[in-house]
The first five atom37 places (N, CA, C, CB, O) and aatype in JSON, in Angstrom:
{
  "aatype": [12, 1, 13, 0, 1, 16, 1, 11, 6, 3, 14, 6, 9, 2, 10, 9, 14, 12, 9, 3, 19, 10, 10, 19, 9, 9, 9, 13, 10, 12, 10, 16, 16, 16, 18, 15, 1, 13, 0, 6, 10, 11, 9, 2, 10, 14, 16, 0, 3, 0, 6, 11, 11, 10, 6, 5, 15, 2, 6, 9, 2, 19, 19, 9, 15, 0, 0, 7, 5, 18, 6, 10, 5, 1, 11, 14, 9, 5, 13, 1, 2, 19, 0, 15, 10, 0, 6, 6, 10, 1, 1, 0, 7, 16, 7, 12, 11, 3, 0, 9, 19, 19, 9, 2, 0, 3, 2, 2, 0, 16, 8, 5, 15, 19, 9, 1, 19, 12, 3, 0, 0, 1, 5, 0, 7, 18, 7, 5, 19, 19, 13, 0, 19, 6, 5, 0, 14, 11],
  "atom_mask": [
    [1, 1, 1, 1, 1],
    [1, 1, 1, 1, 1],
    [1, 1, 1, 1, 1],
    [1, 1, 1, 1, 1],
    [1, 1, 1, 1, 1],
    [1, 1, 1, 1, 1],
    [1, 1, 1, 1, 1],
    [1, 1, 1, 1, 1],
    [1, 1, 1, 1, 1],
    [1, 1, 1, 1, 1],
    [1, 1, 1, 1, 1],
    [1, 1, 1, 1, 1],
    [1, 1, 1, 1, 1],
    [1, 1, 1, 1, 1],
    [1, 1, 1, 1, 1],
    [1, 1, 1, 1, 1],
    [1, 1, 1, 1, 1],
    [1, 1, 1, 1, 1],
    [1, 1, 1, 1, 1],
    [1, 1, 1, 1, 1],
    [1, 1, 1, 1, 1],
    [1, 1, 1, 1, 1],
    [1, 1, 1, 1, 1],
    [1, 1, 1, 1, 1],
    [1, 1, 1, 1, 1],
    [1, 1, 1, 1, 1],
    [1, 1, 1, 1, 1],
    [1, 1, 1, 1, 1],
    [1, 1, 1, 1, 1],
    [1, 1, 1, 1, 1],
    [1, 1, 1, 1, 1],
    [1, 1, 1, 1, 1],
    [1, 1, 1, 1, 1],
    [1, 1, 1, 1, 1],
    [1, 1, 1, 1, 1],
    [1, 1, 1, 1, 1],
    [1, 1, 1, 1, 1],
    [1, 1, 1, 1, 1],
    [1, 1, 1, 1, 1],
    [1, 1, 1, 1, 1],
    [1, 1, 1, 1, 1],
    [1, 1, 1, 1, 1],
    [1, 1, 1, 1, 1],
    [1, 1, 1, 1, 1],
    [1, 1, 1, 1, 1],
    [1, 1, 1, 1, 1],
    [1, 1, 1, 1, 1],
    [1, 1, 1, 1, 1],
    [1, 1, 1, 1, 1],
    [1, 1, 1, 1, 1],
    [1, 1, 1, 1, 1],
    [1, 1, 1, 1, 1],
    [1, 1, 1, 1, 1],
    [1, 1, 1, 1, 1],
    [1, 1, 1, 1, 1],
    [1, 1, 1, 1, 1],
    [1, 1, 1, 1, 1],
    [1, 1, 1, 1, 1],
    [1, 1, 1, 1, 1],
    [1, 1, 1, 1, 1],
    [1, 1, 1, 1, 1],
    [1, 1, 1, 1, 1],
    [1, 1, 1, 1, 1],
    [1, 1, 1, 1, 1],
    [1, 1, 1, 1, 1],
    [1, 1, 1, 1, 1],
    [1, 1, 1, 1, 1],
    [1, 1, 1, 0, 1],
    [1, 1, 1, 1, 1],
    [1, 1, 1, 1, 1],
    [1, 1, 1, 1, 1],
    [1, 1, 1, 1, 1],
    [1, 1, 1, 1, 1],
    [1, 1, 1, 1, 1],
    [1, 1, 1, 1, 1],
    [1, 1, 1, 1, 1],
    [1, 1, 1, 1, 1],
    [1, 1, 1, 1, 1],
    [1, 1, 1, 1, 1],
    [1, 1, 1, 1, 1],
    [1, 1, 1, 1, 1],
    [1, 1, 1, 1, 1],
    [1, 1, 1, 1, 1],
    [1, 1, 1, 1, 1],
    [1, 1, 1, 1, 1],
    [1, 1, 1, 1, 1],
    [1, 1, 1, 1, 1],
    [1, 1, 1, 1, 1],
    [1, 1, 1, 1, 1],
    [1, 1, 1, 1, 1],
    [1, 1, 1, 1, 1],
    [1, 1, 1, 1, 1],
    [1, 1, 1, 0, 1],
    [1, 1, 1, 1, 1],
    [1, 1, 1, 0, 1],
    [1, 1, 1, 1, 1],
    [1, 1, 1, 1, 1],
    [1, 1, 1, 1, 1],
    [1, 1, 1, 1, 1],
    [1, 1, 1, 1, 1],
    [1, 1, 1, 1, 1],
    [1, 1, 1, 1, 1],
    [1, 1, 1, 1, 1],
    [1, 1, 1, 1, 1],
    [1, 1, 1, 1, 1],
    [1, 1, 1, 1, 1],
    [1, 1, 1, 1, 1],
    [1, 1, 1, 1, 1],
    [1, 1, 1, 1, 1],
    [1, 1, 1, 1, 1],
    [1, 1, 1, 1, 1],
    [1, 1, 1, 1, 1],
    [1, 1, 1, 1, 1],
    [1, 1, 1, 1, 1],
    [1, 1, 1, 1, 1],
    [1, 1, 1, 1, 1],
    [1, 1, 1, 1, 1],
    [1, 1, 1, 1, 1],
    [1, 1, 1, 1, 1],
    [1, 1, 1, 1, 1],
    [1, 1, 1, 1, 1],
    [1, 1, 1, 1, 1],
    [1, 1, 1, 1, 1],
    [1, 1, 1, 1, 1],
    [1, 1, 1, 0, 1],
    [1, 1, 1, 1, 1],
    [1, 1, 1, 0, 1],
    [1, 1, 1, 1, 1],
    [1, 1, 1, 1, 1],
    [1, 1, 1, 1, 1],
    [1, 1, 1, 1, 1],
    [1, 1, 1, 1, 1],
    [1, 1, 1, 1, 1],
    [1, 1, 1, 1, 1],
    [1, 1, 1, 1, 1],
    [1, 1, 1, 1, 1],
    [1, 1, 1, 1, 1],
    [1, 1, 1, 1, 1]
  ],
  "atom_positions": [
    [[47.91, 134.44, 173.91], [48.99, 134.95, 173.15], [48.54, 135.21, 171.72], [50.15, 133.99, 173.19], [47.96, 134.41, 170.98]],
    [[48.86, 136.33, 171.5], [48.52, 136.76, 170.16], [49.79, 136.98, 169.35], [47.67, 138.03, 170.19], [50.65, 137.79, 169.69]],
    [[49.86, 136.24, 168.32], [51.04, 136.42, 167.46], [50.72, 137.43, 166.4], [51.5, 135.08, 166.82], [49.64, 137.43, 165.8]],
    [[51.65, 138.24, 166.2], [51.43, 139.26, 165.18], [51.61, 138.64, 163.8], [52.39, 140.46, 165.38], [52.58, 137.94, 163.5]],
    [[50.67, 138.92, 163.04], [50.78, 138.38, 161.68], [51.67, 139.31, 160.86], [49.37, 138.23, 161.02], [51.41, 140.51, 160.74]],
    [[52.68, 138.73, 160.33], [53.57, 139.53, 159.48], [53.14, 139.34, 158.03], [55.08, 139.13, 159.68], [52.87, 138.23, 157.55]],
    [[53.11, 140.39, 157.41], [52.7, 140.34, 156.02], [53.9, 139.95, 155.17], [52.11, 141.68, 155.57], [54.92, 140.64, 155.17]],
    [[53.77, 138.85, 154.45], [54.88, 138.38, 153.61], [54.81, 139.06, 152.26], [54.84, 136.83, 153.44], [53.75, 139.19, 151.65]],
    [[55.98, 139.49, 151.83], [56.05, 140.13, 150.52], [56.2, 139.05, 149.45], [57.22, 141.14, 150.45], [56.77, 137.99, 149.68]],
    [[55.68, 139.35, 148.29], [55.81, 138.41, 147.17], [57.27, 138.32, 146.77], [54.92, 138.86, 145.97], [57.97, 139.34, 146.72]],
    [[57.74, 137.11, 146.49], [59.16, 136.99, 146.09], [59.39, 137.63, 144.73], [59.59, 135.5, 146.06], [58.55, 137.55, 143.84]],
    [[60.55, 138.27, 144.57], [60.94, 138.91, 143.32], [62.2, 138.26, 142.78], [61.14, 140.42, 143.51], [63.07, 137.82, 143.53]],
    [[62.29, 138.22, 141.49], [63.51, 137.74, 140.86], [64.3, 138.98, 140.48], [63.22, 136.81, 139.6], [63.83, 139.86, 139.76]],
    [[65.52, 139.02, 140.99], [66.38, 140.14, 140.69], [66.99, 139.91, 139.3], [67.5, 140.32, 141.77], [67.75, 138.96, 139.12]],
    [[66.67, 140.74, 138.34], [67.09, 140.54, 136.96], [68.49, 141.04, 136.67], [66.13, 141.22, 136.05], [69.1, 140.6, 135.69]],
    [[69.01, 141.93, 137.46], [70.33, 142.52, 137.17], [71.44, 141.47, 137.2], [70.65, 143.63, 138.17], [72.24, 141.45, 136.27]],
    [[71.54, 140.58, 138.22], [72.59, 139.55, 138.17], [72.41, 138.59, 137.0], [72.61, 138.77, 139.47], [73.4, 138.12, 136.43]],
    [[71.16, 138.27, 136.63], [70.92, 137.37, 135.52], [71.39, 138.01, 134.2], [69.42, 137.01, 135.44], [71.96, 137.33, 133.35]],
    [[71.15, 139.29, 134.03], [71.61, 139.98, 132.83], [73.13, 140.02, 132.78], [71.04, 141.42, 132.77], [73.73, 139.85, 131.71]],
    [[73.77, 140.24, 133.93], [75.23, 140.25, 133.99], [75.8, 138.89, 133.57], [75.72, 140.61, 135.4], [76.76, 138.83, 132.81]],
    [[75.21, 137.82, 134.06], [75.69, 136.48, 133.72], [75.5, 136.21, 132.22], [74.94, 135.4, 134.56], [76.39, 135.66, 131.58]],
    [[74.36, 136.59, 131.67], [74.12, 136.38, 130.24], [75.09, 137.18, 129.37], [72.69, 136.76, 129.9], [75.55, 136.68, 128.34]],
    [[75.41, 138.4, 129.77], [76.38, 139.2, 129.02], [77.76, 138.56, 129.05], [76.46, 140.62, 129.57], [78.47, 138.57, 128.05]],
    [[78.15, 137.99, 130.19], [79.45, 137.32, 130.29], [79.46, 136.08, 129.39], [79.76, 136.92, 131.77], [80.46, 135.81, 128.73]],
    [[78.35, 135.34, 129.37], [78.27, 134.15, 128.51], [78.35, 134.54, 127.03], [76.97, 133.37, 128.79], [79.01, 133.87, 126.25]],
    [[77.67, 135.62, 126.65], [77.72, 136.07, 125.26], [79.14, 136.49, 124.87], [76.75, 137.25, 125.04], [79.6, 136.15, 123.78]],
    [[79.83, 137.21, 125.75], [81.21, 137.61, 125.47], [82.11, 136.39, 125.35], [81.74, 138.56, 126.57], [82.95, 136.33, 124.46]],
    [[81.93, 135.42, 126.24], [82.72, 134.19, 126.19], [82.49, 133.45, 124.87], [82.37, 133.27, 127.38], [83.45, 133.0, 124.25]],
    [[81.24, 133.32, 124.44], [80.94, 132.64, 123.19], [81.51, 133.38, 121.98], [79.44, 132.46, 123.02], [81.98, 132.76, 121.03]],
    [[81.46, 134.71, 122.02], [82.01, 135.47, 120.91], [83.52, 135.31, 120.8], [81.66, 136.95, 121.05], [84.06, 135.27, 119.7]],
    [[84.2, 135.22, 121.94], [85.65, 135.1, 121.91], [86.13, 133.7, 121.56], [86.22, 135.51, 123.25], [87.21, 133.54, 120.99]],
    [[85.35, 132.69, 121.89], [85.81, 131.31, 121.67], [85.3, 130.73, 120.36], [85.37, 130.44, 122.8], [85.73, 129.63, 119.99]],
    [[84.42, 131.4, 119.67], [83.89, 130.89, 118.41], [84.94, 131.05, 117.31], [82.59, 131.61, 118.02], [85.55, 132.1, 117.17]],
    [[85.12, 129.98, 116.55], [86.03, 130.06, 115.4], [85.18, 130.22, 114.15], [86.95, 128.78, 115.29], [84.18, 129.52, 113.97]],
    [[85.58, 131.11, 113.31], [84.87, 131.37, 112.08], [85.63, 130.72, 110.94], [84.7, 132.89, 111.84], [86.78, 131.07, 110.68]],
    [[85.01, 129.79, 110.29], [85.63, 129.09, 109.17], [85.24, 129.78, 107.88], [85.23, 127.6, 109.14], [84.08, 130.09, 107.64]],
    [[86.21, 129.99, 107.07], [85.96, 130.6, 105.76], [86.41, 129.59, 104.71], [86.72, 131.98, 105.6], [87.58, 129.2, 104.65]],
    [[85.47, 129.19, 103.9], [85.77, 128.25, 102.84], [86.0, 129.05, 101.57], [84.63, 127.21, 102.66], [85.13, 129.79, 101.11]],
    [[87.19, 128.88, 101.01], [87.51, 129.59, 99.77], [87.19, 128.68, 98.59], [89.02, 130.04, 99.75], [87.54, 127.5, 98.59]],
    [[86.54, 129.23, 97.61], [86.19, 128.47, 96.43], [86.24, 129.41, 95.24], [84.79, 127.82, 96.58], [85.77, 130.54, 95.28]],
    [[86.82, 128.9, 94.19], [86.89, 129.69, 92.97], [85.89, 129.14, 91.97], [88.33, 129.67, 92.39], [85.88, 127.93, 91.7]],
    [[85.08, 129.98, 91.44], [84.14, 129.6, 90.38], [84.74, 130.12, 89.09], [82.68, 130.18, 90.64], [84.76, 131.32, 88.83]],
    [[85.23, 129.2, 88.29], [85.93, 129.58, 87.06], [85.1, 129.16, 85.86], [87.34, 128.94, 87.0], [84.76, 127.99, 85.71]],
    [[84.78, 130.1, 85.02], [84.16, 129.82, 83.73], [85.22, 130.04, 82.67], [82.9, 130.73, 83.47], [85.69, 131.15, 82.47]],
    [[85.58, 128.97, 82.01], [86.64, 129.06, 81.02], [86.12, 129.8, 79.78], [87.15, 127.65, 80.64], [84.99, 129.57, 79.35]],
    [[86.93, 130.68, 79.22], [86.48, 131.47, 78.07], [86.45, 130.64, 76.8], [87.4, 132.69, 77.87], [87.11, 129.6, 76.69]],
    [[85.69, 131.1, 75.85], [85.69, 130.5, 74.52], [86.4, 131.47, 73.58], [84.23, 130.19, 74.03], [86.47, 132.67, 73.84]],
    [[86.91, 130.93, 72.51], [87.69, 131.77, 71.59], [87.0, 131.83, 70.24], [89.13, 131.23, 71.44], [86.31, 130.9, 69.83]],
    [[87.19, 132.93, 69.57], [86.7, 133.1, 68.21], [87.89, 132.88, 67.27], [86.05, 134.52, 68.0], [88.74, 133.75, 67.1]],
    [[87.9, 131.72, 66.67], [88.99, 131.41, 65.74], [88.46, 130.44, 64.69], [90.21, 130.8, 66.49], [87.51, 129.7, 64.92]],
    [[89.1, 130.47, 63.57], [88.72, 129.54, 62.52], [89.31, 128.18, 62.83], [89.19, 130.04, 61.13], [90.38, 128.07, 63.44]],
    [[88.6, 127.15, 62.41], [89.08, 125.8, 62.67], [90.35, 125.55, 61.87], [88.01, 124.76, 62.31], [90.41, 125.78, 60.66]],
    [[91.36, 125.09, 62.59], [92.66, 124.87, 61.98], [92.77, 123.4, 61.59], [93.81, 125.28, 62.95], [92.31, 122.52, 62.31]],
    [[93.37, 123.15, 60.47], [93.59, 121.78, 60.05], [94.57, 121.1, 61.01], [94.12, 121.72, 58.6], [95.47, 121.74, 61.55]],
    [[94.37, 119.82, 61.19], [95.22, 119.07, 62.11], [96.64, 118.99, 61.55], [94.65, 117.65, 62.37], [96.84, 118.64, 60.38]],
    [[97.58, 119.31, 62.38], [98.97, 119.27, 61.96], [99.56, 117.9, 62.27], [99.8, 120.38, 62.64], [99.04, 117.16, 63.11]],
    [[100.62, 117.58, 61.59], [101.23, 116.27, 61.77], [102.06, 116.18, 63.05], [102.09, 115.93, 60.57], [102.41, 115.08, 63.48]],
    [[102.38, 117.34, 63.66], [103.21, 117.29, 64.86], [102.4, 117.53, 66.13], [104.31, 118.33, 64.75], [102.95, 117.94, 67.15]],
    [[101.09, 117.26, 66.08], [100.25, 117.45, 67.25], [99.98, 116.12, 67.94], [98.92, 118.12, 66.86], [99.73, 115.1, 67.3]],
    [[100.03, 116.16, 69.25], [99.63, 115.01, 70.07], [98.34, 115.43, 70.75], [100.76, 114.59, 71.12], [98.35, 116.27, 71.65]],
    [[97.22, 114.85, 70.32], [95.92, 115.23, 70.84], [95.55, 114.39, 72.06], [94.85, 115.09, 69.75], [95.57, 113.16, 72.03]],
    [[95.22, 115.09, 73.14], [94.77, 114.42, 74.37], [93.36, 114.94, 74.66], [95.76, 114.7, 75.59], [93.15, 116.14, 74.8]],
    [[92.41, 114.02, 74.75], [91.02, 114.37, 75.04], [90.71, 113.9, 76.45], [90.04, 113.73, 74.0], [91.0, 112.76, 76.82]],
    [[90.11, 114.8, 77.25], [89.73, 114.47, 78.62], [88.21, 114.59, 78.72], [90.45, 115.4, 79.68], [87.65, 115.65, 78.46]],
    [[87.56, 113.5, 79.08], [86.1, 113.51, 79.18], [85.66, 114.04, 80.54], [85.52, 112.1, 78.94], [86.48, 114.25, 81.43]],
    [[84.36, 114.24, 80.68], [83.82, 114.74, 81.95], [84.01, 113.73, 83.07], [82.33, 115.08, 81.81], [84.11, 114.11, 84.23]],
    [[84.07, 112.45, 82.72], [84.25, 111.4, 83.73], [85.72, 111.2, 84.09], [83.67, 110.09, 83.22], [86.03, 110.38, 84.95]],
    [[86.62, 111.94, 83.46], [88.04, 111.84, 83.78], [88.77, 110.78, 82.97], [0.0, 0.0, 0.0], [89.85, 110.35, 83.36]],
    [[88.19, 110.34, 81.86], [88.83, 109.35, 81.01], [89.68, 110.08, 79.96], [87.77, 108.42, 80.33], [89.32, 111.16, 79.49]],
    [[90.8, 109.47, 79.62], [91.74, 110.08, 78.7], [91.74, 109.34, 77.37], [93.16, 110.1, 79.31], [91.61, 108.11, 77.32]],
    [[91.9, 110.1, 76.28], [92.12, 109.54, 74.95], [93.36, 110.2, 74.38], [90.87, 109.75, 74.01], [93.49, 111.42, 74.39]],
    [[94.25, 109.38, 73.9], [95.49, 109.88, 73.32], [95.5, 109.49, 71.85], [96.75, 109.33, 74.06], [95.51, 108.3, 71.52]],
    [[95.48, 110.49, 70.96], [95.43, 110.27, 69.52], [94.22, 109.37, 69.18], [96.75, 109.63, 69.02], [94.34, 108.43, 68.39]],
    [[93.06, 109.67, 69.78], [91.78, 108.99, 69.56], [91.77, 107.54, 70.04], [91.43, 109.03, 68.11], [90.91, 106.76, 69.61]],
    [[92.7, 107.18, 70.91], [92.71, 105.83, 71.5], [92.59, 105.97, 73.01], [94.02, 105.03, 71.11], [93.38, 106.69, 73.63]],
    [[91.61, 105.3, 73.62], [91.47, 105.43, 75.08], [92.65, 104.82, 75.82], [90.16, 104.76, 75.55], [93.15, 103.75, 75.46]],
    [[93.09, 105.52, 76.85], [94.17, 105.01, 77.7], [93.7, 105.05, 79.15], [95.48, 105.85, 77.51], [92.85, 105.87, 79.52]],
    [[94.27, 104.17, 79.96], [93.96, 104.14, 81.38], [94.98, 105.0, 82.13], [93.95, 102.67, 81.93], [96.18, 104.92, 81.86]],
    [[94.49, 105.82, 83.06], [95.39, 106.64, 83.86], [95.77, 105.85, 85.11], [94.74, 108.01, 84.24], [94.92, 105.5, 85.92]],
    [[97.07, 105.59, 85.24], [97.58, 104.95, 86.46], [98.31, 105.98, 87.31], [98.51, 103.77, 86.11], [98.07, 106.1, 88.51]],
    [[99.21, 106.7, 86.67], [99.92, 107.79, 87.35], [100.49, 108.72, 86.28], [101.05, 107.24, 88.29], [100.42, 108.43, 85.08]],
    [[101.06, 109.82, 86.72], [101.56, 110.83, 85.78], [102.74, 110.3, 84.98], [101.96, 112.12, 86.53], [102.89, 110.63, 83.81]],
    [[103.57, 109.47, 85.61], [104.74, 108.93, 84.91], [104.32, 108.02, 83.75], [105.64, 108.15, 85.88], [104.93, 108.07, 82.68]],
    [[103.3, 107.19, 83.96], [102.85, 106.32, 82.86], [102.19, 107.13, 81.75], [101.86, 105.26, 83.4], [102.31, 106.8, 80.57]],
    [[101.49, 108.21, 82.13], [100.9, 109.09, 81.12], [102.0, 109.79, 80.32], [99.97, 110.13, 81.79], [101.86, 109.99, 79.12]],
    [[103.09, 110.16, 80.99], [104.23, 110.79, 80.3], [104.86, 109.8, 79.31], [105.28, 111.28, 81.32], [105.28, 110.18, 78.22]],
    [[104.93, 108.54, 79.71], [105.49, 107.52, 78.81], [104.6, 107.33, 77.59], [105.67, 106.18, 79.56], [105.09, 107.16, 76.48]],
    [[103.28, 107.35, 77.8], [102.35, 107.25, 76.67], [102.51, 108.44, 75.72], [100.88, 107.16, 77.18], [102.46, 108.28, 74.5]],
    [[102.7, 109.63, 76.28], [102.91, 110.83, 75.45], [104.21, 110.71, 74.65], [102.94, 112.1, 76.33], [104.26, 111.09, 73.48]],
    [[105.25, 110.19, 75.28], [106.53, 110.0, 74.58], [106.36, 109.05, 73.4], [107.61, 109.46, 75.55], [106.86, 109.29, 72.3]],
    [[105.62, 107.93, 73.65], [105.4, 106.96, 72.58], [104.59, 107.58, 71.45], [104.69, 105.72, 73.13], [104.87, 107.31, 70.28]],
    [[103.59, 108.38, 71.76], [102.76, 109.0, 70.73], [103.55, 110.03, 69.94], [101.53, 109.66, 71.36], [103.25, 110.26, 68.76]],
    [[104.54, 110.65, 70.55], [105.32, 111.68, 69.88], [106.59, 111.19, 69.23], [0.0, 0.0, 0.0], [107.39, 112.0, 68.77]],
    [[106.78, 109.89, 69.17], [107.98, 109.33, 68.55], [108.01, 109.69, 67.07], [108.04, 107.8, 68.75], [107.05, 109.44, 66.35]],
    [[109.1, 110.26, 66.63], [109.28, 110.61, 65.23], [108.76, 112.0, 64.87], [0.0, 0.0, 0.0], [108.92, 112.44, 63.73]],
    [[108.14, 112.68, 65.8], [107.64, 114.04, 65.53], [108.69, 115.05, 65.92], [106.31, 114.31, 66.29], [109.34, 114.94, 66.97]],
    [[108.86, 116.06, 65.06], [109.79, 117.12, 65.37], [109.0, 118.28, 65.99], [110.58, 117.58, 64.1], [107.99, 118.7, 65.43]],
    [[109.46, 118.78, 67.13], [108.8, 119.87, 67.85], [107.31, 119.58, 68.07], [108.98, 121.19, 67.09], [106.45, 120.36, 67.66]],
    [[107.04, 118.47, 68.7], [105.65, 118.05, 68.93], [104.94, 119.03, 69.86], [105.6, 116.62, 69.52], [105.54, 119.58, 70.78]],
    [[103.65, 119.22, 69.6], [102.8, 120.1, 70.4], [101.71, 119.25, 71.03], [102.19, 121.26, 69.53], [101.03, 118.5, 70.33]],
    [[101.55, 119.36, 72.34], [100.49, 118.63, 73.04], [99.24, 119.51, 73.04], [100.92, 118.25, 74.51], [99.26, 120.63, 73.56]],
    [[98.15, 118.99, 72.45], [96.88, 119.72, 72.39], [95.92, 119.06, 73.38], [96.29, 119.72, 70.92], [95.57, 117.88, 73.23]],
    [[95.5, 119.82, 74.38], [94.59, 119.31, 75.39], [93.18, 119.77, 75.04], [95.0, 119.8, 76.83], [92.91, 120.97, 74.94]],
    [[92.3, 118.82, 74.85], [90.9, 119.1, 74.56], [90.08, 118.52, 75.71], [90.46, 118.5, 73.16], [89.74, 117.34, 75.7]],
    [[89.77, 119.37, 76.7], [89.07, 118.91, 77.9], [87.6, 119.27, 77.83], [89.71, 119.51, 79.16], [87.22, 120.33, 77.34]],
    [[86.78, 118.37, 78.32], [85.34, 118.62, 78.42], [85.11, 119.76, 79.41], [84.57, 117.34, 78.85], [85.91, 119.97, 80.32]],
    [[84.01, 120.48, 79.24], [83.69, 121.61, 80.12], [83.52, 121.16, 81.57], [82.42, 122.31, 79.63], [83.79, 121.93, 82.49]],
    [[83.07, 119.92, 81.77], [82.84, 119.42, 83.12], [83.99, 118.55, 83.64], [81.57, 118.62, 83.16], [83.86, 117.94, 84.7]],
    [[85.09, 118.5, 82.92], [86.25, 117.74, 83.39], [86.89, 118.47, 84.57], [87.29, 117.53, 82.25], [86.85, 119.7, 84.65]],
    [[87.48, 117.71, 85.47], [88.1, 118.34, 86.64], [89.4, 119.03, 86.23], [88.37, 117.29, 87.74], [90.07, 118.62, 85.28]],
    [[89.73, 120.04, 86.96], [90.98, 120.76, 86.69], [92.18, 119.87, 86.99], [91.05, 122.06, 87.53], [93.23, 120.01, 86.37]],
    [[92.03, 118.96, 87.94], [93.14, 118.07, 88.3], [93.52, 117.19, 87.12], [92.76, 117.21, 89.52], [94.7, 116.93, 86.91]],
    [[92.55, 116.72, 86.35], [92.88, 115.87, 85.21], [93.64, 116.65, 84.14], [91.6, 115.27, 84.61], [94.52, 116.1, 83.47]],
    [[93.32, 117.94, 83.98], [94.05, 118.77, 83.02], [95.48, 119.02, 83.53], [93.32, 120.13, 82.79], [96.44, 118.98, 82.76]],
    [[95.61, 119.27, 84.82], [96.94, 119.49, 85.41], [97.8, 118.24, 85.26], [96.82, 119.89, 86.9], [99.0, 118.34, 85.04]],
    [[97.19, 117.06, 85.39], [97.95, 115.81, 85.22], [98.53, 115.71, 83.82], [97.04, 114.59, 85.49], [99.69, 115.31, 83.65]],
    [[97.73, 116.06, 82.81], [98.23, 116.0, 81.43], [99.35, 117.02, 81.23], [97.07, 116.25, 80.41], [100.35, 116.72, 80.58]],
    [[99.18, 118.21, 81.79], [100.23, 119.23, 81.66], [101.52, 118.76, 82.34], [99.77, 120.57, 82.26], [102.61, 118.97, 81.81]],
    [[101.4, 118.14, 83.51], [102.57, 117.64, 84.22], [103.22, 116.5, 83.44], [102.19, 117.18, 85.64], [104.45, 116.41, 83.37]],
    [[102.4, 115.61, 82.87], [102.95, 114.5, 82.08], [103.67, 115.02, 80.84], [101.83, 113.53, 81.67], [104.71, 114.49, 80.46]],
    [[103.13, 116.07, 80.21], [103.8, 116.66, 79.04], [105.13, 117.27, 79.44], [102.91, 117.73, 78.38], [106.11, 117.17, 78.69]],
    [[105.18, 117.9, 80.61], [106.45, 118.46, 81.08], [107.45, 117.34, 81.34], [106.24, 119.3, 82.37], [108.62, 117.46, 80.97]],
    [[107.01, 116.25, 81.98], [107.91, 115.14, 82.26], [108.37, 114.44, 80.98], [107.23, 114.13, 83.18], [109.48, 113.91, 80.92]],
    [[107.51, 114.45, 79.96], [107.88, 113.82, 78.69], [108.81, 114.71, 77.86], [106.63, 113.5, 77.88], [109.37, 114.25, 76.87]],
    [[108.97, 115.97, 78.27], [109.91, 116.85, 77.59], [109.28, 117.72, 76.52], [0.0, 0.0, 0.0], [110.0, 118.29, 75.7]],
    [[107.98, 117.85, 76.51], [107.31, 118.7, 75.53], [107.17, 120.1, 76.1], [105.94, 118.13, 75.14], [106.63, 120.29, 77.19]],
    [[107.66, 121.07, 75.35], [107.64, 122.44, 75.83], [106.41, 123.23, 75.41], [0.0, 0.0, 0.0], [106.13, 124.29, 75.97]],
    [[105.67, 122.72, 74.42], [104.5, 123.45, 73.94], [103.24, 122.65, 74.28], [104.59, 123.71, 72.41], [103.04, 121.53, 73.81]],
    [[102.4, 123.27, 75.1], [101.11, 122.69, 75.46], [100.06, 123.74, 75.12], [101.04, 122.27, 76.98], [100.14, 124.87, 75.59]],
    [[99.08, 123.36, 74.31], [98.01, 124.29, 73.94], [96.67, 123.66, 74.29], [98.07, 124.65, 72.43], [96.57, 122.45, 74.46]],
    [[95.65, 124.5, 74.4], [94.32, 124.05, 74.72], [93.41, 124.25, 73.52], [93.76, 124.8, 75.95], [93.41, 125.31, 72.9]],
    [[92.65, 123.22, 73.2], [91.65, 123.35, 72.15], [90.45, 124.05, 72.75], [91.25, 121.95, 71.56], [90.05, 123.75, 73.87]],
    [[89.86, 124.99, 72.01], [88.73, 125.73, 72.5], [87.53, 125.51, 71.61], [89.06, 127.21, 72.61], [87.67, 125.15, 70.44]],
    [[86.37, 125.73, 72.17], [85.14, 125.58, 71.41], [84.8, 126.93, 70.79], [83.97, 125.06, 72.32], [84.85, 127.96, 71.46]],
    [[84.45, 126.89, 69.53], [84.11, 128.13, 68.84], [82.72, 128.57, 69.29], [84.17, 127.96, 67.3], [81.78, 127.79, 69.29]],
    [[82.62, 129.84, 69.66], [81.35, 130.39, 70.13], [80.37, 130.47, 68.97], [81.55, 131.79, 70.77], [80.75, 130.84, 67.86]],
    [[79.1, 130.13, 69.23], [78.12, 130.24, 68.13], [77.88, 131.7, 67.77], [76.79, 129.56, 68.53], [77.89, 132.58, 68.62]],
    [[77.67, 131.92, 66.47], [77.5, 133.31, 66.01], [76.06, 133.65, 65.84], [78.23, 133.53, 64.7], [75.73, 134.77, 65.46]]
  ]
}
């Protein structure tokens, strides 16, 4: 008995189904991916060109350092909450007519600390809040 030898063909990988599966996976990943967008504002505060004004008697000066420490009329105060800061502002403005709150914040101070002082001035009943600016070098 002689068996006929059959010639075996080399196995082939059919690439078309593999490409179809990869395209479906790519479409699935594109549809299920969430794109996060982080919004951030980079604010450079302007400087003003003005002559130095003499200190007025009806000013309440608040200094905010880069570390978030507050000074009221050149005396350091501890920040506990906005209501206590408003009470400190009221005490500093006792006897002043039409008091003006002057905020002098460091360039690296957080915006939240400035907003706290503005909110405390509003709660204390002061309608005028101004910002001290650094004079630009000439």
